Backbone bond lengths (Angstrom), bond angles and torsions (degrees), N, CA, C in turn:
res aa  C-N    CA-C-N  psi(-1)  N-CA   C-N-CA  omega(-1)  CA-C   N-CA-C  phi
1 M - - - 1.459 - - 1.531 109.91 -
2 L 1.315 116.99 150.54 1.456 120.64 175.12 1.523 108.69 -68.08
3 K 1.309 116.25 139.63 1.458 119.09 -178.21 1.524 110.02 -76.66
4 P 1.325 116.33 127.07 1.466 119.84 -178.01 1.519 111.42 -76.55
5 G 1.321 116.23 155.33 1.456 120.96 176.24 1.515 111.21 -82.85
6 I 1.314 115.06 161.51 1.464 122.06 179.72 1.524 109.53 -90.29
7 N 1.333 116.57 132.05 1.462 120.02 170.65 1.521 109.46 -116.18
8 C 1.331 115.15 154.73 1.463 120.52 -175.95 1.524 109.67 -147.74
9 D 1.331 116.04 139.94 1.461 122.55 177.56 1.526 108.41 -83.03
10 L 1.327 116.25 118.23 1.460 121.51 -174.71 1.527 110.84 -129.13
11 G 1.328 115.93 175.52 1.457 120.75 -178.93 1.511 113.16 71.35
12 E 1.343 115.93 24.40 1.459 120.87 -177.44 1.531 112.48 -103.28
13 G 1.335 115.84 14.07 1.455 119.86 178.23 1.515 114.17 85.19
14 M 1.325 116.89 12.27 1.464 121.12 178.58 1.534 109.54 -88.91
15 P 1.334 117.76 158.20 1.468 119.99 -171.77 1.525 115.63 -83.29
16 N 1.337 118.68 -5.03 1.459 119.54 -168.75 1.524 115.50 -101.00
17 D 1.325 118.65 5.51 1.468 120.03 -174.08 1.528 112.40 -54.60
18 R 1.312 116.38 -44.97 1.471 119.64 -176.67 1.529 111.43 -66.80
19 L 1.316 117.56 -31.41 1.462 120.99 178.59 1.526 111.77 -78.57
20 L 1.320 116.47 -31.68 1.461 120.77 -177.59 1.526 113.02 -78.90
21 M 1.321 116.86 -35.49 1.462 120.38 -170.60 1.534 113.55 -54.56
22 P 1.348 120.19 -42.76 1.469 118.97 -179.43 1.527 113.79 -68.68
23 L 1.336 117.22 -10.92 1.461 121.86 -174.13 1.517 113.09 -100.23
24 I 1.340 117.89 -4.68 1.466 120.89 -172.19 1.522 111.47 -120.35
25 N 1.336 114.88 169.35 1.466 121.85 178.43 1.524 112.78 -107.45
26 Y 1.335 115.89 -30.23 1.461 121.27 -175.46 1.529 109.38 -132.87
27 A 1.333 116.28 129.22 1.463 121.51 176.90 1.522 109.27 -107.60
28 N 1.336 116.20 121.74 1.464 122.16 175.64 1.526 107.15 -96.87
29 I 1.321 116.80 111.03 1.464 119.75 -168.50 1.527 111.27 -100.46
30 A 1.334 115.27 119.89 1.462 121.03 176.72 1.520 109.65 -58.81
31 C 1.330 116.12 138.13 1.465 119.41 -170.27 1.522 113.17 -134.75
32 G 1.341 115.92 34.71 1.455 119.77 168.43 1.506 116.83 108.77
33 G 1.328 118.53 -16.85 1.459 119.91 -178.33 1.516 112.64 -73.50
34 H 1.327 116.16 -46.30 1.469 121.32 179.39 1.518 111.65 -117.28
35 A 1.329 116.18 -22.87 1.468 122.95 -179.71 1.519 107.13 -167.26
36 G 1.323 115.85 167.37 1.462 120.18 175.26 1.514 113.62 89.08
37 N 1.337 114.65 157.01 1.455 122.61 177.02 1.527 107.47 -152.48
38 E 1.326 116.56 -176.49 1.458 118.81 -175.72 1.529 111.86 -59.52
39 E 1.315 116.60 -40.29 1.465 119.80 -179.13 1.532 111.57 -63.48
40 S 1.343 116.71 -45.75 1.468 119.42 -178.57 1.522 111.52 -69.60
41 V 1.335 116.90 -33.44 1.468 120.37 177.22 1.525 110.05 -63.45
42 K 1.334 116.68 -48.31 1.471 120.77 178.93 1.528 110.99 -58.84
43 K 1.318 116.11 -45.65 1.465 121.15 -177.59 1.526 111.03 -63.21
44 T 1.331 116.60 -43.22 1.464 120.15 -176.81 1.520 111.23 -71.76
45 I 1.325 117.40 -36.99 1.464 120.25 175.61 1.522 110.15 -62.86
46 G 1.328 116.85 -41.95 1.461 120.16 178.24 1.518 112.07 -60.63
47 L 1.324 116.08 -39.81 1.458 121.08 178.66 1.529 110.62 -67.47
48 A 1.326 116.44 -41.84 1.468 120.52 178.01 1.523 111.18 -62.45
49 K 1.311 116.28 -41.77 1.471 120.45 178.98 1.524 110.52 -62.24
50 Q 1.312 116.57 -39.14 1.468 121.57 -179.99 1.525 111.61 -59.04
51 Y 1.338 116.46 -36.04 1.467 120.75 -176.40 1.534 112.88 -106.10
52 N 1.337 116.82 13.50 1.473 121.67 177.94 1.530 112.48 56.24
53 V 1.317 115.50 43.02 1.461 122.64 178.92 1.529 108.90 -98.46
54 F 1.335 116.80 135.65 1.458 120.86 177.13 1.530 109.72 -65.91
55 V 1.327 115.69 138.62 1.468 121.43 -176.77 1.522 110.66 -105.86
56 G 1.324 115.46 135.53 1.455 121.43 174.45 1.513 111.11 -134.81
57 A 1.331 115.78 158.95 1.466 121.45 175.47 1.524 109.44 -87.28
58 H 1.328 115.50 144.22 1.471 121.64 -178.23 1.532 108.96 -124.77
59 P 1.346 116.27 72.27 1.466 120.29 -176.21 1.527 111.90 -80.42
60 S 1.316 115.00 162.34 1.463 120.06 179.69 1.521 109.37 -146.25
61 F 1.330 115.35 173.97 1.455 118.20 164.75 1.533 107.64 -55.83
62 P 1.334 118.21 144.06 1.472 119.60 178.44 1.527 110.09 -70.84
63 D 1.329 116.30 91.73 1.462 121.18 -171.01 1.527 110.04 -156.29
64 V 1.337 115.64 66.73 1.463 120.41 -179.56 1.528 110.88 -60.33
65 E 1.322 116.38 -36.90 1.468 121.36 -175.39 1.526 112.08 -56.62
66 N 1.338 116.46 -38.03 1.464 121.25 -177.93 1.524 112.38 -109.79
67 F 1.340 116.12 19.40 1.467 122.45 177.78 1.532 111.77 55.15
68 G 1.327 116.08 29.61 1.460 120.77 175.42 1.509 115.34 68.91
69 R 1.311 117.72 14.95 1.470 119.76 -174.34 1.523 113.47 -88.79
70 R 1.327 117.80 -15.06 1.464 119.95 178.27 1.519 110.60 -81.97
71 D 1.330 116.02 150.27 1.462 122.40 173.57 1.529 108.08 -88.84
72 L 1.338 116.34 109.06 1.466 121.22 -177.06 1.526 113.14 -104.80
73 F 1.330 117.74 8.39 1.463 119.53 -170.33 1.523 112.85 -60.98
74 D 1.325 117.37 -33.31 1.464 119.98 -177.83 1.522 112.94 -83.00
75 S 1.331 117.28 -10.35 1.464 119.28 -175.96 1.524 113.57 -114.15
76 I 1.328 118.29 -15.67 1.457 120.88 -177.57 1.526 110.27 -97.01
77 N 1.325 117.08 143.39 1.462 121.27 173.01 1.527 108.67 -63.34
78 H 1.326 116.60 130.00 1.460 119.53 -172.52 1.523 112.61 -69.75
79 D 1.310 117.77 -28.26 1.469 119.50 174.40 1.527 110.59 -69.17
80 V 1.319 116.20 -37.49 1.465 120.89 176.52 1.525 109.87 -64.50
81 L 1.326 116.31 -42.22 1.464 120.44 178.61 1.524 110.60 -63.64
82 R 1.318 116.25 -45.19 1.474 120.41 179.94 1.532 110.50 -58.56
83 E 1.319 115.75 -44.34 1.470 120.49 179.84 1.529 111.01 -64.60
84 S 1.334 116.47 -40.50 1.458 120.44 179.66 1.525 111.18 -64.32
85 L 1.326 117.11 -45.34 1.467 120.52 -179.33 1.520 110.90 -64.28
86 C 1.315 116.25 -40.27 1.468 120.16 178.60 1.530 110.41 -62.67
87 K 1.325 116.25 -42.68 1.465 120.78 179.76 1.528 111.03 -64.82
88 Q 1.339 116.18 -42.70 1.466 119.92 -179.39 1.529 111.42 -63.61
89 I 1.320 116.28 -49.58 1.466 120.14 -177.76 1.521 110.43 -66.45
90 S 1.324 116.50 -36.91 1.471 120.52 178.86 1.524 111.39 -59.91
91 L 1.327 116.98 -34.38 1.463 120.85 179.77 1.530 110.79 -61.17
92 V 1.317 116.47 -41.81 1.467 120.45 178.09 1.525 110.38 -73.55
93 H 1.324 116.29 -44.55 1.470 120.70 -178.18 1.526 110.91 -59.18
94 Y 1.320 117.19 -45.71 1.466 121.26 -178.60 1.526 110.86 -64.33
95 N 1.316 116.59 -45.73 1.462 119.17 -177.40 1.525 112.31 -71.55
96 C 1.318 117.65 -27.20 1.469 119.93 169.72 1.523 109.54 -64.18
97 S 1.318 115.37 -45.55 1.467 120.82 -177.22 1.523 111.70 -59.04
98 I 1.329 117.07 -46.38 1.464 119.12 -177.74 1.532 111.78 -75.02
99 S 1.351 116.08 -12.76 1.467 120.50 175.93 1.525 111.84 -93.25
100 G 1.331 116.21 -2.86 1.458 120.43 177.25 1.514 114.82 80.35
101 I 1.339 116.92 22.53 1.465 120.32 176.60 1.524 109.15 -128.48
102 Q 1.335 116.32 167.92 1.455 121.07 178.75 1.527 110.35 -100.36
103 M 1.313 115.53 145.74 1.461 120.31 169.75 1.520 107.32 -75.01
104 H 1.308 116.60 118.49 1.465 121.50 -172.79 1.524 113.51 -83.33
105 H 1.331 117.37 -40.09 1.460 119.38 -170.47 1.524 111.85 -151.36
106 V 1.318 114.19 170.84 1.467 122.92 171.23 1.523 106.97 -128.12
107 K 1.318 115.70 129.79 1.465 120.66 173.94 1.524 108.64 -126.62
108 P 1.328 118.10 109.27 1.462 120.10 176.72 1.532 110.76 -59.93
109 H 1.321 114.79 156.75 1.467 121.62 -175.21 1.524 111.27 -111.98
110 G 1.318 115.60 144.02 1.458 122.38 164.52 1.515 115.45 53.78
111 G 1.340 115.38 -123.83 1.456 120.92 -177.87 1.516 112.86 -60.64
112 L 1.325 116.70 -33.70 1.466 121.09 178.44 1.524 110.08 -65.65
113 Y 1.313 116.73 -44.44 1.471 122.90 179.95 1.530 110.74 -61.40
114 N 1.324 116.04 -51.10 1.464 120.36 -174.46 1.524 112.19 -66.34
115 R 1.328 117.15 -41.21 1.465 119.73 -179.79 1.525 110.87 -69.77
116 A 1.320 117.42 -40.83 1.466 120.68 -178.58 1.524 111.93 -64.02
117 A 1.327 117.16 -28.10 1.466 120.60 -179.88 1.520 112.18 -65.05
118 V 1.338 117.00 -23.29 1.469 120.56 -175.07 1.526 113.26 -123.39
119 D 1.327 117.95 -2.87 1.467 121.36 -175.60 1.525 109.87 -123.73
120 R 1.320 115.92 109.87 1.459 119.66 -176.17 1.523 111.99 -64.76
121 R 1.322 117.50 -33.23 1.473 119.26 -178.73 1.523 111.09 -60.75
122 L 1.320 115.95 -44.48 1.462 119.44 179.28 1.523 110.68 -69.55
123 S 1.320 116.84 -40.40 1.467 119.18 177.75 1.520 111.04 -59.30
124 E 1.325 116.92 -43.38 1.467 120.05 -179.40 1.528 110.87 -64.09
125 L 1.320 117.01 -36.23 1.464 120.32 176.35 1.532 109.86 -63.07
126 I 1.327 115.90 -43.66 1.469 119.90 177.89 1.524 110.44 -63.39
127 F 1.327 117.42 -42.05 1.471 120.59 178.16 1.531 110.48 -59.51
128 D 1.338 115.70 -43.38 1.472 119.75 179.69 1.525 110.74 -56.91
129 V 1.324 115.83 -39.37 1.466 120.20 -178.31 1.519 111.11 -71.28
130 I 1.328 117.82 -49.27 1.466 118.58 -172.97 1.525 112.06 -72.57
131 E 1.330 116.91 -20.64 1.467 119.20 176.53 1.530 112.29 -68.13
132 Q 1.316 116.95 -12.23 1.464 120.28 178.62 1.529 112.35 -78.49
133 F 1.336 116.80 -9.69 1.459 120.34 -174.38 1.524 111.11 -104.27
134 N 1.334 114.39 143.21 1.455 121.64 -177.67 1.532 108.90 -130.70
135 P 1.343 116.82 127.31 1.466 127.66 -0.83 1.528 111.32 -69.65
136 L 1.324 115.19 156.57 1.461 120.77 -177.43 1.528 109.93 -62.72
137 P 1.332 117.70 121.65 1.470 119.09 -178.18 1.525 112.46 -73.13
138 V 1.319 115.12 154.88 1.459 122.19 169.84 1.529 107.85 -71.55
139 L 1.338 116.92 147.50 1.462 121.05 174.97 1.524 108.88 -106.22
140 F 1.327 117.20 124.50 1.465 122.19 173.66 1.524 107.67 -91.01
141 G 1.340 116.83 131.05 1.454 119.99 -179.94 1.515 112.31 -153.09
142 L 1.323 115.69 175.09 1.462 122.59 -174.23 1.518 111.42 -62.22
143 S 1.315 115.65 126.29 1.463 121.28 -179.09 1.524 111.39 -56.12
144 G 1.333 115.09 132.55 1.454 120.52 175.94 1.507 115.29 79.38
145 S 1.323 118.10 -0.75 1.465 120.33 -178.59 1.525 110.70 -76.66
146 E 1.324 115.41 158.07 1.465 120.21 177.70 1.525 111.67 -63.19
147 Q 1.309 116.44 -19.77 1.458 120.27 179.77 1.526 111.31 -56.58
148 A 1.318 117.04 -32.23 1.467 120.54 178.69 1.524 110.64 -61.43
149 D 1.331 116.89 -42.96 1.468 121.10 178.86 1.521 110.97 -68.52
150 W 1.324 116.36 -41.05 1.468 119.63 179.52 1.522 110.74 -63.10
151 A 1.328 116.25 -41.44 1.466 120.08 178.35 1.524 110.38 -63.39
152 G 1.328 116.45 -41.59 1.458 120.76 179.39 1.515 112.52 -59.67
153 E 1.320 116.40 -37.25 1.465 120.75 178.58 1.522 111.73 -65.26
154 R 1.326 116.37 -24.84 1.464 121.18 179.01 1.531 112.15 -96.22
155 G 1.329 116.98 1.71 1.461 120.22 -179.74 1.516 113.63 75.54
156 I 1.332 116.50 23.17 1.465 121.79 -179.87 1.523 108.93 -100.74
157 K 1.317 116.88 125.30 1.459 121.21 178.70 1.521 109.73 -68.86
158 F 1.325 115.59 135.62 1.467 121.84 -174.13 1.520 109.31 -123.60
159 F 1.332 116.86 130.49 1.462 122.42 173.40 1.530 108.26 -102.01
160 H 1.333 116.28 120.42 1.460 121.44 175.29 1.530 108.59 -72.40
161 E 1.322 115.71 123.71 1.461 121.54 -174.58 1.530 111.45 -110.32
162 V 1.327 115.22 133.85 1.463 122.19 173.01 1.528 107.68 -117.54
163 F 1.324 115.81 144.82 1.467 121.15 -177.04 1.524 110.48 -99.87
164 A 1.324 115.27 128.92 1.465 120.66 178.70 1.517 111.97 -74.72
165 D 1.338 116.18 -31.18 1.465 120.43 -168.98 1.526 113.84 -116.70
166 R 1.341 116.16 20.94 1.463 120.98 176.42 1.522 109.24 -127.91
167 S 1.326 116.86 150.25 1.464 120.83 176.22 1.527 109.86 -93.57
168 Y 1.318 114.80 163.64 1.459 121.93 -173.77 1.525 111.75 -118.70
169 Q 1.339 114.57 153.02 1.453 122.69 171.30 1.535 109.04 -92.01
170 D 1.333 116.30 168.94 1.464 120.26 -176.70 1.525 113.09 -61.67
171 D 1.341 117.05 -25.93 1.467 120.35 -178.72 1.523 112.84 -87.85
172 G 1.330 116.79 6.05 1.463 120.25 178.27 1.511 114.60 88.68
173 T 1.327 117.92 -1.86 1.463 120.61 176.19 1.531 109.31 -85.34
174 L 1.325 115.43 163.28 1.461 120.22 179.20 1.525 110.60 -75.32
175 T 1.321 116.38 143.12 1.457 120.17 172.70 1.527 108.70 -64.16
176 P 1.338 118.70 125.91 1.471 120.00 -179.85 1.526 111.70 -54.26
177 R 1.322 116.03 141.50 1.466 121.00 -176.35 1.524 113.05 -59.16
178 R 1.324 117.14 -26.16 1.468 119.73 -177.83 1.535 112.05 -74.29
179 E 1.339 117.57 -10.86 1.459 120.87 -176.24 1.529 111.13 -96.94
180 P 1.338 116.85 146.75 1.473 120.21 178.26 1.528 111.08 -59.01
181 G 1.317 115.86 140.83 1.456 120.02 176.85 1.509 115.03 82.83
182 S 1.326 117.35 7.09 1.472 119.71 -177.16 1.521 112.14 -70.43
183 L 1.334 116.28 -29.62 1.462 121.39 -178.25 1.522 110.25 -109.69
184 L 1.327 116.24 137.21 1.459 120.80 171.02 1.524 106.65 -88.36
185 T 1.305 116.52 121.66 1.467 119.96 -166.89 1.524 114.18 -113.33
186 N 1.330 118.07 5.52 1.462 118.77 176.74 1.521 110.26 -137.58
187 S 1.309 115.44 155.86 1.462 121.56 -173.87 1.520 112.77 -62.11
188 A 1.326 116.76 -35.20 1.466 119.85 -177.68 1.523 111.35 -63.49
189 S 1.343 117.50 -43.29 1.466 120.17 -178.64 1.523 111.29 -70.77
190 V 1.328 117.07 -36.84 1.468 120.45 177.04 1.526 109.93 -65.43
191 R 1.313 116.43 -46.20 1.465 120.58 179.71 1.531 110.77 -61.22
192 R 1.323 116.51 -42.51 1.466 121.15 179.89 1.530 110.75 -61.70
193 Q 1.329 116.60 -43.51 1.466 119.83 -178.82 1.528 111.11 -65.34
194 V 1.325 116.46 -43.35 1.464 119.89 -177.98 1.528 111.12 -72.36
195 Q 1.313 117.19 -37.74 1.466 120.08 178.45 1.531 110.24 -62.91
196 Q 1.320 117.13 -42.10 1.464 121.26 176.86 1.524 110.55 -61.98
197 L 1.314 115.51 -41.35 1.462 120.46 178.46 1.526 111.10 -61.05
198 L 1.322 116.70 -47.34 1.459 120.93 -176.84 1.524 112.21 -68.61
199 E 1.321 116.74 -36.65 1.465 120.34 -175.51 1.522 113.17 -85.19
200 H 1.332 117.16 -33.16 1.463 119.83 -172.08 1.528 114.40 -124.67
201 G 1.328 118.00 -10.16 1.458 119.93 -177.10 1.512 112.84 68.79
202 T 1.343 115.89 30.32 1.461 120.88 -179.56 1.530 110.46 -136.50
203 V 1.333 115.19 163.09 1.462 122.09 166.26 1.523 107.53 -130.74
204 T 1.315 116.15 156.78 1.460 120.96 177.22 1.519 108.91 -99.26
205 A 1.335 115.91 120.34 1.463 120.71 179.89 1.523 110.20 -67.64
206 L 1.312 115.59 166.70 1.463 121.51 -179.15 1.528 111.18 -57.17
207 S 1.332 116.73 -30.66 1.466 121.80 -179.27 1.523 113.02 -78.46
208 G 1.344 116.73 -12.58 1.456 120.87 -175.31 1.514 113.43 103.02
209 T 1.323 117.29 -8.27 1.463 121.79 178.39 1.527 110.34 -68.93
210 I 1.334 116.52 137.24 1.455 121.91 177.24 1.529 108.73 -87.82
211 I 1.326 116.48 126.65 1.465 122.15 -177.23 1.519 109.57 -116.37
212 K 1.321 116.18 131.58 1.462 121.24 174.70 1.522 108.47 -78.21
213 V 1.332 117.22 130.30 1.465 120.87 179.56 1.526 109.92 -136.55
214 K 1.305 114.42 153.65 1.464 121.64 174.82 1.520 107.30 -108.39
215 A 1.322 116.81 133.06 1.466 119.64 -177.41 1.516 110.65 -126.87
216 E 1.329 115.28 115.19 1.459 121.06 172.43 1.526 111.02 -106.58
217 T 1.315 115.51 -11.47 1.462 121.96 171.88 1.524 108.30 -158.58
218 I 1.335 115.84 149.06 1.463 122.43 -179.08 1.525 108.37 -118.67
219 C 1.331 115.87 131.88 1.465 120.84 -176.60 1.523 112.39 -98.86
220 I 1.326 114.01 135.38 1.467 123.33 164.93 1.527 106.45 -116.74
221 H 1.325 117.38 130.53 1.465 119.78 -179.83 1.528 110.70 -79.71
222 G 1.319 115.78 121.88 1.459 121.05 -177.35 1.510 114.01 -67.14
223 D 1.351 117.17 -18.98 1.460 119.95 -179.16 1.525 112.10 -90.11
224 G 1.331 117.12 1.38 1.456 120.29 179.64 1.523 111.71 -74.60
225 E 1.313 115.71 147.95 1.468 121.44 -177.56 1.526 111.85 -60.20
226 H 1.340 116.20 -33.26 1.466 120.68 -175.38 1.527 111.89 -111.47
227 A 1.317 117.59 26.85 1.465 121.34 -173.05 1.527 112.84 -57.55
228 V 1.315 117.37 -45.99 1.470 120.47 -178.08 1.524 110.25 -65.37
229 E 1.312 116.23 -43.49 1.468 121.38 178.10 1.532 110.52 -59.91
230 F 1.347 116.59 -43.98 1.463 120.32 179.89 1.525 110.87 -64.46
231 A 1.331 116.53 -43.53 1.466 120.42 -178.74 1.525 111.18 -62.97
232 K 1.324 116.91 -40.19 1.467 120.29 176.94 1.526 110.60 -63.59
233 G 1.329 116.31 -38.11 1.459 120.45 177.80 1.513 112.33 -63.81
234 L 1.329 117.04 -40.26 1.463 120.71 177.17 1.517 110.92 -65.70
235 R 1.311 116.45 -39.09 1.465 120.23 177.67 1.534 110.46 -61.74
236 S 1.327 116.71 -35.82 1.467 119.39 179.30 1.523 111.54 -67.48
237 L 1.340 116.45 -21.57 1.465 121.36 174.32 1.522 111.48 -87.11
238 Q 1.328 116.22 2.90 1.471 123.86 179.46 1.524 111.79 62.59
239 V 1.343 116.00 37.62 1.465 120.38 174.64 1.515 108.34 -69.29
């Protein structure tokens, strides 16, 4: 299989952005929904340009208080959500434009990402928003999810994403953060998961079940305590 590039969520106010940027291929830039503002977006885009890293928007439910990790789809007005997502992505798109680069992709964050992977209504709302941007950005989403098929029906290119530092359930979804074992917290376990992915196209779920996955990009969370260490480890595997 072709080796996927590393993506990382940046511009979230964490101290490691400058150390992570040279180690990754795709930067998902927080744009105000859960973290980030115009100043941090500009700064992170400039850093990405310096290292020839593809830039993407990392929008979320408008929920700074909970870092965008809650699923608000059933409680938020959908027109309000649509407007918020458009505003967030526009912030990255505009600042890419004035920096002389293109916005490559959109990767939803947290609760927005997880709900969209299994809910066509939310996915279609996201599609409606990203179709407003030219050139049409790639959508990063959960590997093997139905969202990939839904995006294909709309003519939106989809990158199947696998997480280096998260554990999986038997159905291919991520183990919720509130549950024990949801995060891989040491380099050995991250390396083992990614090596298995690269060699066999599978990951081992928390239960021990082997799951077939497709990986077009691998995520390292920039807010993780060991993010730089993990990214260096992936680079040593020639990801």
